C-alpha positions as CSV (number, residue, x, y, z in Angstrom):
1,M,0.0,0.0,0.0
2,K,2.9,2.3,0.8
3,H,4.4,1.7,-2.6
4,M,1.0,2.5,-4.2
5,I,0.8,5.9,-2.4
6,I,4.4,6.8,-3.3
7,L,3.6,6.0,-7.0
8,C,0.5,8.1,-7.1
9,I,2.3,11.0,-5.4
10,A,5.1,10.7,-7.9
11,S,2.7,10.6,-10.8
12,L,0.9,13.6,-9.5
13,V,4.1,15.6,-9.2
14,S,5.2,14.5,-12.7
15,F,1.8,15.6,-14.1
16,M,2.0,19.0,-12.3
17,A,5.6,19.5,-13.7
18,V,4.5,19.2,-17.3
19,A,1.1,20.8,-16.9
20,Q,-0.4,21.9,-20.3
21,N,-2.3,25.1,-20.8
22,K,-4.6,26.6,-23.4
23,I,-4.2,30.2,-24.7
24,T,-7.1,31.7,-26.6
25,G,-7.8,35.1,-28.0
26,R,-9.5,37.1,-30.8
27,V,-7.9,39.5,-33.3
28,V,-9.9,42.6,-34.1
29,E,-9.6,45.8,-36.2
30,E,-9.1,48.8,-34.0
31,E,-11.6,51.1,-35.3
32,T,-14.4,48.8,-36.2
33,K,-13.7,46.1,-33.5
34,S,-14.7,43.4,-36.0
35,G,-12.8,40.1,-36.2
36,L,-10.1,39.7,-38.7
37,E,-9.7,36.5,-40.6
38,F,-6.6,34.8,-41.8
39,V,-4.4,36.8,-39.4
40,T,-1.0,34.9,-38.6
41,V,-0.5,34.1,-34.9
42,Q,2.7,32.6,-33.7
43,L,3.6,31.1,-30.4
44,L,7.2,31.7,-29.5
45,T,9.5,30.9,-26.5
46,S,10.4,33.8,-24.2
47,D,13.6,34.0,-26.4
48,S,11.5,34.3,-29.6
49,L,12.2,30.8,-30.8
50,F,9.3,29.4,-33.0
51,V,7.0,26.8,-31.3
52,K,3.9,26.6,-33.4
53,G,1.7,28.9,-35.5
54,T,-1.9,29.2,-36.6
55,V,-4.3,31.7,-38.4
56,T,-7.5,33.2,-37.2
57,D,-11.0,31.9,-38.2
58,A,-13.7,34.0,-39.8
59,K,-14.5,35.7,-36.5
60,G,-10.9,36.4,-35.7
61,N,-10.5,33.7,-33.0
62,F,-7.4,31.7,-32.4
63,S,-6.1,29.2,-29.8
64,F,-3.0,27.3,-28.8
65,D,-3.3,24.0,-27.0
66,N,-0.7,22.1,-24.8
67,V,1.3,25.2,-23.9
68,V,3.8,24.4,-21.1
69,N,4.2,26.4,-17.9
70,G,6.5,29.4,-17.8
71,N,7.1,32.3,-20.1
72,C,6.3,32.6,-23.7
73,R,5.5,35.2,-26.4
74,I,2.7,35.6,-29.0
75,T,3.2,37.6,-32.2
76,V,0.2,38.7,-34.4
77,S,0.9,39.9,-38.0
78,Y,-1.4,40.9,-40.9
79,V,-0.8,42.7,-44.2
80,G,-1.4,46.4,-43.7
81,Y,-1.1,46.4,-39.9
82,E,1.8,46.6,-37.5
83,T,3.0,43.4,-35.9
84,V,1.9,43.1,-32.2
85,C,3.9,41.1,-29.7
86,I,2.4,39.8,-26.4
87,D,4.8,38.7,-23.6
88,I,3.2,36.2,-21.1
89,W,5.0,35.6,-17.8
90,N,4.6,32.7,-15.4
91,L,1.8,31.0,-17.3
92,E,0.3,28.3,-15.0
93,K,-3.3,27.9,-16.1
94,N,-5.5,28.5,-19.2
95,L,-5.2,32.1,-20.4
96,P,-7.9,34.0,-22.4
97,V,-6.2,37.1,-23.6
98,G,-9.3,38.7,-24.9
99,D,-9.4,41.0,-28.0
100,I,-6.2,42.0,-29.5
101,A,-6.6,45.1,-31.6
102,L,-4.1,45.8,-34.4
103,L,-2.9,49.4,-34.0
104,N,0.2,51.5,-34.1
105,S,0.7,52.1,-30.3
106,G,1.0,49.8,-27.3
107,V,-1.9,48.7,-25.1
108,M,-2.2,46.8,-21.9
109,L,-4.2,43.7,-21.1
110,E,-4.6,42.3,-17.7
111,G,-1.3,40.5,-16.8
112,V,-0.1,40.8,-20.5
113,T,2.1,43.3,-22.2
114,V,1.4,44.1,-25.8
115,R,3.9,45.9,-28.0
116,A,3.3,47.2,-31.5
117,N,7.1,47.8,-32.1
118,P,8.4,45.0,-34.3
119,V,12.0,45.5,-32.9
120,L,12.6,43.9,-29.5
121,K,15.6,45.1,-27.5
122,K,17.6,42.5,-25.7
123,T,20.8,42.8,-23.6
124,D,22.9,41.3,-26.3
125,R,20.9,41.8,-29.5
126,Q,17.9,43.2,-31.3
127,I,15.1,40.9,-32.5
128,I,13.6,42.1,-35.8
129,L,10.2,40.7,-36.7
130,P,9.5,41.3,-40.4
131,T,6.1,42.6,-41.3
132,Q,3.9,40.7,-43.8
133,A,4.4,43.6,-46.2
134,Q,8.2,43.3,-46.0
135,V,8.1,39.6,-46.5
136,K,5.9,39.9,-49.6
137,A,8.1,42.6,-51.0
138,S,11.1,40.2,-50.8
139,T,12.3,37.3,-52.9
140,N,15.1,36.0,-50.7
141,G,16.9,36.5,-47.4
142,L,19.1,39.2,-48.7
143,S,16.5,41.2,-50.3
144,L,14.4,41.0,-47.1
145,L,17.5,42.5,-45.4
146,R,17.3,45.3,-47.9
147,T,13.7,46.0,-47.0
148,L,14.4,46.1,-43.3
149,Q,17.0,48.9,-43.7
150,L,18.8,48.1,-40.4
151,S,21.1,50.8,-39.0
152,R,24.8,50.5,-40.1
153,I,24.1,47.6,-42.5
154,L,25.2,48.5,-46.1
155,I,24.5,46.2,-49.1
156,N,26.6,46.8,-52.2
157,P,24.3,46.8,-55.2
158,V,27.0,45.6,-57.6
159,D,28.1,42.3,-55.9
160,N,25.6,42.1,-53.1
161,S,28.4,42.1,-50.4
162,V,27.3,43.1,-46.9
163,K,29.4,45.3,-44.6
164,L,28.9,47.8,-41.8
165,S,29.1,51.5,-42.5
166,G,32.6,51.5,-40.9
167,G,33.8,48.8,-43.3
168,E,33.7,45.9,-40.7
169,S,32.6,42.4,-41.8
170,V,29.2,40.9,-41.1
171,Q,28.7,37.2,-40.0
172,F,25.6,35.3,-41.2
173,R,23.9,32.5,-39.3
174,I,20.7,30.5,-39.7
175,N,19.2,29.1,-36.5
176,G,22.5,29.9,-34.8
177,V,24.7,28.0,-37.3
178,E,27.2,30.0,-39.2
179,V,26.5,30.0,-43.0
180,T,27.6,31.6,-46.2
181,Q,25.9,34.6,-47.8
182,A,24.8,32.3,-50.8
183,E,22.8,30.2,-48.2
184,V,21.1,33.4,-46.9
185,I,20.2,34.4,-50.4
186,A,18.6,30.9,-50.9
187,L,16.2,31.4,-48.0
188,N,12.4,31.8,-48.6
189,P,11.3,35.0,-46.8
190,A,8.0,33.3,-45.8
191,D,10.0,30.8,-43.7
192,I,11.9,33.6,-41.7
193,T,10.1,34.3,-38.4
194,K,12.7,36.8,-37.2
195,I,16.2,38.2,-37.6
196,E,18.5,38.5,-34.5
197,Y,20.8,41.5,-35.1
198,H,23.9,41.4,-32.9
199,D,25.0,45.0,-33.7
200,N,27.6,44.8,-30.9
201,P,28.6,41.1,-30.8
202,G,30.6,39.6,-27.9
203,L,33.9,37.9,-27.9
204,R,32.4,34.6,-28.8
205,Y,31.9,35.8,-32.3
206,G,35.5,36.8,-32.9
207,N,36.5,40.1,-34.6
208,V,33.3,40.5,-36.7
209,G,31.5,43.8,-36.6
210,A,28.0,42.4,-36.5
211,V,26.2,39.1,-36.6
212,L,22.8,38.6,-38.5
213,D,21.2,35.3,-37.3
214,Y,18.1,34.3,-39.4
215,I,15.6,32.3,-37.3
216,V,13.8,30.0,-39.8
217,K,10.7,27.9,-38.9
218,R,10.8,24.1,-39.4
219,K,8.2,21.8,-40.7
220,D,7.4,18.3,-39.3
221,S,7.0,16.7,-42.7
222,G,7.0,17.4,-46.5
223,G,9.4,19.4,-48.6
224,T,9.8,22.4,-50.8
225,I,11.7,23.3,-54.0
226,A,12.4,26.9,-54.8
227,A,14.0,28.9,-57.6
228,D,14.9,32.6,-57.6
229,L,16.5,33.6,-61.0
230,S,17.4,37.1,-61.9
231,N,19.3,37.9,-65.1
232,A,19.8,41.1,-67.2
233,L,18.4,41.2,-70.7
234,S,21.0,43.6,-71.9
235,A,24.5,43.8,-73.2
236,N,25.7,43.9,-69.6
237,G,26.0,40.4,-68.1
238,Y,24.3,40.2,-64.7
239,G,22.8,37.1,-62.8
240,E,21.7,36.2,-59.5
241,N,20.4,32.6,-59.6
242,N,19.3,30.4,-56.6
243,L,18.0,26.9,-56.4
244,S,17.1,25.3,-53.1
245,A,15.4,22.2,-51.9
246,K,14.4,21.1,-48.4
247,Y,12.7,17.9,-47.0
248,N,11.6,17.3,-43.4
249,Y,10.8,14.1,-41.7
250,R,10.0,14.3,-38.1
251,K,13.0,15.7,-36.3
252,S,15.4,15.5,-39.4
253,E,15.7,18.1,-42.2
254,F,17.6,17.5,-45.4
255,S,18.5,20.6,-47.6
256,A,20.5,21.6,-50.6
257,Y,21.4,25.1,-51.9
258,A,23.0,26.1,-55.2
259,Y,23.9,29.7,-56.1
260,W,25.4,31.1,-59.3
261,G,26.2,34.8,-59.4
262,R,27.8,36.4,-62.4
263,R,28.9,39.8,-63.7
264,D,30.2,40.8,-67.2
265,L,30.3,44.6,-67.1
266,K,32.6,47.4,-68.2
267,W,33.7,50.4,-66.2
268,T,36.1,53.5,-66.7
269,R,38.6,55.0,-64.3
270,E,39.4,58.6,-63.7
271,N,41.9,59.6,-61.1
272,Y,43.9,62.8,-60.1
273,E,47.0,62.6,-58.0
274,T,49.4,65.2,-56.6
275,F,52.8,64.3,-55.2
276,R,54.5,67.0,-53.1
277,F,58.3,66.6,-52.8
278,P,60.7,69.0,-50.9
279,D,61.8,70.7,-54.1
280,N,58.9,70.2,-56.5
281,T,55.4,69.1,-57.0
282,L,54.2,66.4,-59.4
283,E,50.7,66.3,-60.8
284,R,49.2,63.2,-62.6
285,R,45.9,62.7,-64.3
286,E,44.7,59.3,-65.2
287,I,41.9,58.8,-67.8
288,G,40.8,55.2,-68.2
289,K,39.3,53.4,-71.2
290,P,36.3,51.0,-70.9
291,T,37.6,48.0,-68.9
292,P,35.8,44.6,-68.5
293,V,34.8,43.3,-65.1
294,K,33.9,39.7,-65.1
295,Y,33.4,36.9,-62.5
296,D,31.4,33.8,-61.8
297,D,30.5,32.7,-58.3
298,L,29.3,29.0,-58.0
299,N,28.4,27.9,-54.4
300,F,26.8,24.6,-53.5
301,S,25.9,23.0,-50.1
302,L,24.3,19.9,-48.8
303,A,23.2,19.8,-45.2
304,Y,21.5,17.6,-42.6
305,N,19.9,19.0,-39.5
306,L,18.6,17.1,-36.5
307,Q,16.6,19.0,-33.8
308,D,15.3,17.4,-30.7
309,D,12.7,19.9,-29.7
310,D,14.4,22.8,-27.9
311,R,17.0,20.6,-26.2
312,Q,19.7,19.8,-28.7
313,M,20.6,20.3,-32.4
314,L,23.1,18.6,-34.7
315,N,24.0,20.3,-38.1
316,V,26.2,18.8,-40.7
317,T,27.0,20.8,-43.8
318,L,29.2,20.0,-46.9
319,R,30.0,23.1,-48.9
320,N,31.9,23.8,-52.1
321,N,32.6,27.4,-53.1
322,Y,34.1,28.2,-56.4
323,N,35.0,31.7,-57.9
324,D,36.4,32.4,-61.3
325,T,37.4,36.1,-61.9
326,P,39.2,36.6,-65.2
327,N,38.7,40.4,-65.0
328,S,38.7,41.9,-61.5
329,F,37.5,45.3,-60.3
330,S,41.0,46.5,-60.0
331,D,41.8,46.0,-63.7
332,R,42.5,49.2,-65.7
333,E,43.5,50.4,-69.2
334,S,44.5,54.0,-68.8
335,S,46.4,56.9,-70.2
336,L,48.4,58.7,-67.5
337,Y,49.1,62.5,-68.2
338,Q,52.2,63.7,-66.4
339,G,53.4,67.1,-67.6
340,E,54.1,66.7,-71.4
341,D,54.4,62.9,-71.1
342,I,51.5,60.5,-71.8
343,L,52.1,57.1,-70.1
344,S,50.0,54.0,-71.1
345,I,49.1,51.7,-68.3
346,S,47.7,48.2,-68.4
347,D,47.0,46.3,-65.1
348,R,45.2,42.9,-65.2
349,L,44.5,40.6,-62.3
350,S,42.8,37.2,-62.7
351,S,42.1,34.7,-60.0
352,K,40.4,31.3,-59.3
353,L,39.4,30.0,-55.8
354,R,38.1,26.5,-54.8
355,V,36.9,25.9,-51.2
356,P,35.4,22.6,-50.1
357,S,34.6,22.2,-46.5
358,L,32.8,20.1,-43.9
359,D,31.1,21.8,-41.0
360,V,29.8,19.9,-37.9
361,Y,27.8,21.9,-35.4
362,Y,26.2,20.6,-32.2
363,Q,24.4,22.6,-29.5
364,R,23.0,21.2,-26.2
365,K,20.6,23.2,-24.0
366,M,20.6,22.3,-20.3
367,K,18.7,23.3,-17.2
368,N,18.8,26.8,-15.7
369,Q,19.2,28.5,-19.1
370,Q,22.6,26.9,-19.8
371,S,23.9,25.7,-23.2
372,L,27.0,24.1,-24.7
373,T,28.1,24.6,-28.3
374,F,30.6,22.6,-30.3
375,N,31.8,23.3,-33.8
376,V,34.4,21.5,-36.0
377,V,35.2,22.8,-39.5
378,G,37.7,21.2,-42.0
379,T,38.7,23.2,-45.1
380,Y,40.8,22.9,-48.0
381,L,41.5,26.1,-50.1
382,N,43.2,26.4,-53.4
383,S,43.7,29.8,-54.9
384,E,45.4,30.9,-58.2
385,N,46.3,34.5,-58.8
386,T,47.9,36.1,-61.8
387,R,48.7,39.6,-62.4
388,T,50.3,41.4,-65.4
389,Y,51.3,45.1,-65.1
390,Q,52.6,47.1,-68.2
391,E,53.5,50.7,-68.6
392,S,55.2,52.6,-71.6
393,L,55.8,55.9,-73.1
394,P,54.8,56.5,-76.7
395,E,57.1,54.8,-79.2
396,E,58.9,52.9,-76.4
397,T,59.0,49.1,-75.6
398,P,56.5,48.5,-72.7
399,S,58.0,47.4,-69.5
400,A,56.0,44.6,-68.0
401,V,55.9,42.6,-64.7
402,Y,54.3,39.2,-64.5
403,S,53.7,37.3,-61.3
404,S,51.6,34.2,-60.4
405,I,50.8,32.6,-57.1
406,D,49.4,29.1,-56.6
407,G,48.2,28.7,-53.0
408,K,47.1,25.7,-51.0
409,K,45.7,25.7,-47.4
410,Y,44.6,22.9,-45.2
411,S,42.9,23.9,-41.9
412,L,41.0,22.4,-39.0
413,I,39.1,24.7,-36.7
414,T,37.6,23.4,-33.4
415,E,35.5,25.5,-31.0
416,G,33.6,24.9,-27.7
417,I,31.4,27.6,-25.9
418,Y,29.4,27.7,-22.8
419,D,26.5,30.1,-22.2
420,K,24.5,30.9,-19.0
421,K,21.6,33.3,-19.1
422,F,20.3,35.2,-16.1
423,K,17.3,37.3,-15.7
424,N,19.1,40.6,-16.8
425,G,22.5,39.2,-17.9
426,K,24.4,36.5,-19.7
427,F,27.8,34.8,-19.2
428,S,29.8,33.2,-22.1
429,G,33.1,31.4,-22.1
430,G,35.0,29.3,-24.5
431,I,38.0,28.2,-26.5
432,K,38.9,28.0,-30.1
433,H,41.8,26.3,-31.8
434,T,42.9,26.6,-35.5
435,Q,45.5,24.3,-37.0
436,A,46.6,25.1,-40.5
437,Y,49.2,24.2,-43.2
438,L,49.8,26.6,-46.0
439,S,51.9,26.3,-49.2
440,N,52.5,29.1,-51.8
441,E,54.2,28.6,-55.2
442,Y,55.4,31.8,-56.8
443,S,56.4,32.1,-60.5
444,G,57.0,34.8,-63.0
445,A,59.2,37.6,-61.7
446,V,60.0,35.5,-58.7
447,E,60.5,31.8,-58.6
448,E,60.0,30.4,-55.0
449,Q,58.0,28.1,-52.9
450,V,57.0,28.9,-49.2
451,E,55.5,26.4,-46.7
452,V,54.2,27.5,-43.3
453,N,52.6,25.7,-40.3
454,I,50.2,27.9,-38.2
455,A,48.4,27.3,-34.9
456,E,46.2,29.7,-33.0
457,T,44.4,29.2,-29.7
458,Y,41.9,31.7,-28.3
459,A,40.2,31.6,-24.9
460,F,37.7,34.1,-23.6
461,A,35.2,34.8,-20.9
462,E,32.6,37.5,-21.0
463,Y,29.8,38.9,-18.8
464,Q,26.9,41.0,-20.0
465,R,24.4,42.8,-17.8
466,N,21.4,45.1,-18.2
467,I,20.4,47.6,-15.5
468,K,17.3,49.5,-16.8
469,K,18.6,51.8,-19.5
470,F,22.2,50.9,-19.0
471,D,24.0,47.9,-20.4
472,Y,27.6,46.9,-19.8
473,T,29.8,44.0,-21.0
474,L,33.2,43.1,-19.5
475,G,35.4,40.5,-21.3
476,I,38.8,39.0,-21.0
477,G,40.6,37.0,-23.6
478,A,44.0,35.5,-24.4
479,M,45.4,34.4,-27.7
480,R,48.5,32.3,-28.6
481,T,49.7,32.3,-32.1
482,Y,52.4,30.0,-33.4
483,N,54.0,29.6,-36.9
484,S,57.1,27.8,-38.3
485,Q,58.8,28.1,-41.7
486,E,61.9,26.5,-42.9
487,G,63.3,25.6,-39.5
488,K,62.4,29.0,-38.0
489,H,59.4,29.6,-35.7
490,N,57.6,32.4,-33.9
491,E,55.4,32.3,-30.8
492,T,53.3,35.2,-29.5
493,Y,50.8,35.7,-26.6
494,I,48.2,38.5,-26.8
495,F,46.1,39.6,-23.8
496,K,42.7,40.9,-25.1
497,P,40.5,42.7,-22.5
498,S,37.4,44.5,-23.6
499,V,34.6,46.7,-22.2
500,R,31.4,47.9,-23.8
501,L,29.0,50.4,-22.3
502,S,25.6,51.5,-23.6
503,Y,23.0,53.9,-22.4
504,T,19.6,54.2,-23.9
505,P,17.7,57.3,-22.6
506,K,15.0,57.0,-25.3
507,E,13.8,54.1,-27.5
508,N,15.4,55.6,-30.7
509,L,18.5,57.2,-29.0
510,F,21.5,55.5,-27.5
511,F,25.1,56.2,-26.5
512,R,27.8,53.6,-26.8
513,Y,31.4,53.1,-25.8
514,N,33.7,50.3,-26.9
515,G,37.2,49.7,-25.6
516,Y,39.4,46.7,-26.5
517,I,42.8,45.3,-27.3
518,S,42.8,43.3,-30.5
519,G,45.2,40.9,-32.3
520,Y,45.3,38.7,-35.2
521,S,47.5,35.8,-36.6
522,P,49.7,37.1,-39.4
523,S,48.9,35.8,-43.0
524,L,51.3,33.9,-45.2
525,S,52.1,37.2,-47.0
526,D,53.1,38.8,-43.8
527,L,55.4,35.9,-42.8
528,N,57.3,35.0,-45.9
529,D,60.4,36.7,-47.3
530,I,59.1,36.9,-50.9
531,S,59.1,40.3,-52.5
532,Q,57.3,40.8,-55.8
533,P,57.9,43.9,-58.1
């Protein structure tokens, strides 16, 4: 009998621990108070991870069954209206949220906060919730980024490269996994639930200026095939072509992406220079002729993703990136006017790049808002660069310099990161190690071969804290770099402290201060003794 009582008590405790709740509500138009049909309603975790979605019926009603205890968020979006966010705290029983009016300003429900602002501010990032109008106006993940017009994010209209206004690089991720820009371009905007914009990323992201993490919803079954083709019908060659396929089966997702970007353009150069010497001044004027710019980018990836609810995720991606640039942006055919002399200049640079890689990413979420992340990337890089430079005066034999570099690089990158979230803060710590072998073969004006072994180890710890309108981040890092070449070696240790302070007196106004000591491993061109004319 005693065992039966214990079993009943244990069963009751287990039931209470996983108690399921129901959330119901009705979406109405603010002025008429009439129900809106086909409104998209999404249930998210408190950290804005997608859980499930639905649409309202003819009377504007919606409901979510089997919602677990705790904190969650509901987003309501409809074409022509602002997206509304509802934060629900300490859910322990069925909750009727009542009527939700789509309007442009925030309102309060009993025990529920509703925000009309589609940008949510977090301690370590901004969460951007695209509106239905922005999604409909976009054809891929990059064009959606254009419509959002995020501060400091600049997109080059010629080659679609993305950088910050200060020139810093931008890192792309999909559901937390680092990806290439081609994989972002292959995204279907309708599958994107939000974009997490780390405009002041921490030490765990390295030296990048910003991180854009696309959070994409998953299906339980079925698949999709999509094509996004854009080609110029003119003499100028232009193409942005994407093919993607995705298939979901229970907790598994199989996907393939292919991207082909091409340019075949012409441009002219005009440049004025003034050189001031102690005893004279030299002025030069360069007038360019139409010069071709041509390249082909071919990127392909195969990926497998296994996601066990919100507890763990495994992602394995095989990529192959190929670039062929017979005519680069730096090419020029020019006449250089220097006093009475007219100098003819020809500068041509061609390159090829092949980068196959295997990327294995694993994340495990644990109790008390803790998580572990492991990432292993193996890469082979083969690059070929050829440059021919010529200059001559009229009726003189041109003087020319030819150089060619054939480079190979084998690298293995391993990384482990621990995260712990608090109510108003976050702690991160981790270690990253890179082992690489490089070989460059020089020909043309210089005939040499250089081989280098490089190792880099980086460890860090960082704490972020939010106190009302004030945010601060304290970080400490240490890096060891080692390289050896032809019996010689070099070893360096770099201490990398950092501090970031931010004060936001108003929603659209903030003041920020960054202070840090940075360091990087020297490249092969920095280390070798080769000098090319």
